C-alpha positions as CSV (number, residue, x, y, z in Angstrom):
1,X,-24.4,46.8,-62.3
2,X,-21.7,44.2,-62.8
3,X,-21.2,40.3,-64.0
4,X,-18.4,38.4,-63.5
5,X,-18.2,35.0,-64.9
6,X,-15.9,31.8,-64.5
7,X,-16.2,29.5,-66.5
8,X,-19.8,30.7,-67.6
9,X,-21.1,31.0,-64.6
10,X,-21.9,34.0,-62.8
11,X,-19.7,34.8,-59.4
12,X,-20.3,36.2,-56.3
13,X,-17.8,37.9,-54.1
14,X,-16.9,35.1,-51.5
15,X,-17.0,32.7,-55.6
16,X,-14.8,35.9,-57.0
17,X,-12.3,35.5,-54.1
18,X,-12.3,31.9,-54.3
19,X,-11.4,31.2,-57.3
20,X,-8.8,34.1,-57.6
21,X,-7.3,32.7,-54.4
22,X,-7.2,29.1,-56.7
23,X,-5.6,31.0,-59.4
24,X,-2.7,32.4,-57.1
25,X,-2.1,29.0,-55.5
26,X,-2.0,27.4,-59.0
27,X,0.7,29.9,-60.0
28,X,2.7,29.6,-56.8
29,X,2.3,25.8,-56.6
30,X,3.3,25.9,-60.1
31,X,6.4,28.1,-60.2
32,X,10.2,27.7,-60.1
33,X,13.2,29.1,-57.9
34,X,15.6,30.4,-60.1
35,X,18.7,31.2,-58.0
36,X,20.8,34.3,-59.4
37,X,24.2,35.5,-58.9
38,X,24.9,39.2,-59.2
39,X,28.6,40.0,-60.0
40,X,30.5,42.4,-60.0
41,X,33.3,43.1,-62.9
42,X,37.0,45.0,-61.9
43,X,39.9,45.0,-63.8
44,X,43.7,45.8,-62.3
45,X,46.6,46.4,-63.9
46,X,49.5,44.9,-62.3
47,X,53.6,44.3,-62.8
48,X,54.8,41.2,-63.8
49,X,56.2,40.1,-61.0
50,X,53.0,40.4,-59.6
51,X,51.0,38.0,-61.6
52,X,50.8,34.8,-60.0
53,X,50.1,36.4,-56.4
54,X,46.5,37.9,-58.1
55,X,46.3,34.5,-59.9
56,X,46.0,33.1,-56.6
57,X,44.0,35.6,-54.4
58,X,41.2,35.1,-58.0
59,X,41.9,31.5,-57.9
60,X,41.3,31.0,-53.8
61,X,37.8,32.8,-53.6
62,X,36.7,31.0,-56.5
63,X,36.5,33.8,-59.3
64,X,36.5,33.9,-62.8
65,X,38.9,36.1,-65.3
66,X,37.3,37.5,-68.1
67,X,40.1,39.0,-70.1
68,X,43.9,39.4,-69.3
69,X,46.0,41.9,-71.9
70,X,49.4,41.8,-71.7
71,X,51.9,45.5,-72.4
72,X,54.2,47.5,-70.2
73,X,52.0,45.9,-67.3
74,X,49.5,43.0,-67.0
75,X,45.8,44.1,-67.6
76,X,43.7,41.7,-65.6
77,X,39.9,41.7,-65.8
78,X,38.0,39.7,-63.7
79,X,34.5,38.8,-62.4
80,X,33.9,38.7,-58.3
81,X,30.5,37.7,-56.6
82,X,29.0,40.9,-55.2
83,X,28.7,39.0,-51.8
84,X,32.7,38.8,-52.0
85,X,33.6,42.0,-53.5
86,X,34.6,43.7,-50.1
87,X,36.5,40.2,-49.5
88,X,38.8,40.0,-52.9
89,X,39.6,43.3,-52.8
90,X,40.8,43.3,-48.8
91,X,42.4,40.3,-50.0
92,X,44.3,42.2,-52.9
93,X,45.1,45.1,-51.1
94,X,46.6,44.2,-48.4
95,X,49.3,41.2,-49.4
96,X,50.3,44.3,-52.7
97,X,48.6,47.5,-52.1
98,X,46.7,46.5,-55.4
99,X,43.7,48.6,-56.0
100,X,40.5,47.6,-58.4
101,X,38.9,49.8,-60.9
102,X,35.2,48.4,-61.2
103,X,33.8,48.1,-64.8
104,X,30.2,47.3,-63.8
């Protein structure tokens, strides 16, 4: 024989269903929605002459530059919202034939 108790009261099938219903209703009512944006990190290596053009494209799409490394060329590591990856990368490729490497 199985007994189900809730607050000291024995619950039958309908009472158990009602108790679960109330618990789920409270959980959903008190839950908060958390919006998250999926970010993809990319890296591109460009000549100094193209630095401003790359920054203009990234700024136009409101993407964040994480790291700049200056050497013989410039290595730019940047974040792209997942929903904008194809658009940003196509603008870089169309404008200057540049190809970004996916990091993570």
